[in-house]
N, C-alpha and C positions, 0 to 999 in steps of 0.2 A: 700242801707243801710241797716246791717239787724237787725231785733227787731223794727223794725219800726211798729210801733199803729196803728189801724184802715187800716190794711190791706182789697182790697175787700175783702177777703179770709174769716177773722174776718166779715167784717162789712153785707156780705152775706153769711153765710157757711152754708146753704140747698140749694143754688142754682148756687155750686158750676161748674156740668155739662153747666145749663143752659149758664153761663156766657165765662164757655171754649168754644160752638156750636157760639154763637152770633161773640163774639172775632173770628172765622175763616170764618164765612160767612158774615158779616157786617161792612165795613173796616166805617164806623162810628161808630161801638158801640167801634171797636178797636179805633178809635184814642181817644176815654171818657174814655178806661182804660189807655191808657198813660194818657195824660194828668189829669186824678184821681193823677198817681202816683207820676209825679212828681209832686205836685203842695202840695200831699200828703209828700212828701221828705222835699219838702222847708218847711213847716209846722213843721213837726217833726225837721228838723234843729235849727230853731228858738226857737224851745220850751226847747229842748238842750243846746239851749247857742252856738250852732259850727257858725251861722249866727247871728248875730248881726244885729236888724233891731228893728220898733219902734212899741209898740202894735197896735198900728192904722193899718201898712203896715201889722202883722201877722192877724189883723183880717181880712181881707179884700183875706188872699187865704185861711182864714179860714170857709168865708163866698163862697168863689170860691170854695172850697174845696167839701160844702156841695148842692152846686149847679151842681156841675158836678154830685155827688152822687144820686143827682134827679130823673139826668133826664139816670141815668145807672140806679133805681130801675123803672125805669115807663119805660125803653124799658124786662125787665126782667120780668114785671108782662103784657107784651104785648101779 
């Protein structure tokens, strides 16, 4: 989906090269990136009411997105 907020490029603008390097060299990191994009798209669709869900379901997705982003940040800083 275009114009989805909270893309990893927006979240880590100073780490674009490292994001790419880790994506191609580390399978676990690549899976984290994919998982983040999937969850982020779900949050965006919920926020824009394209997919209807309860506030609780949306909150669970937001927490999952945050957890994945924290894992990505840790790997970028390692």
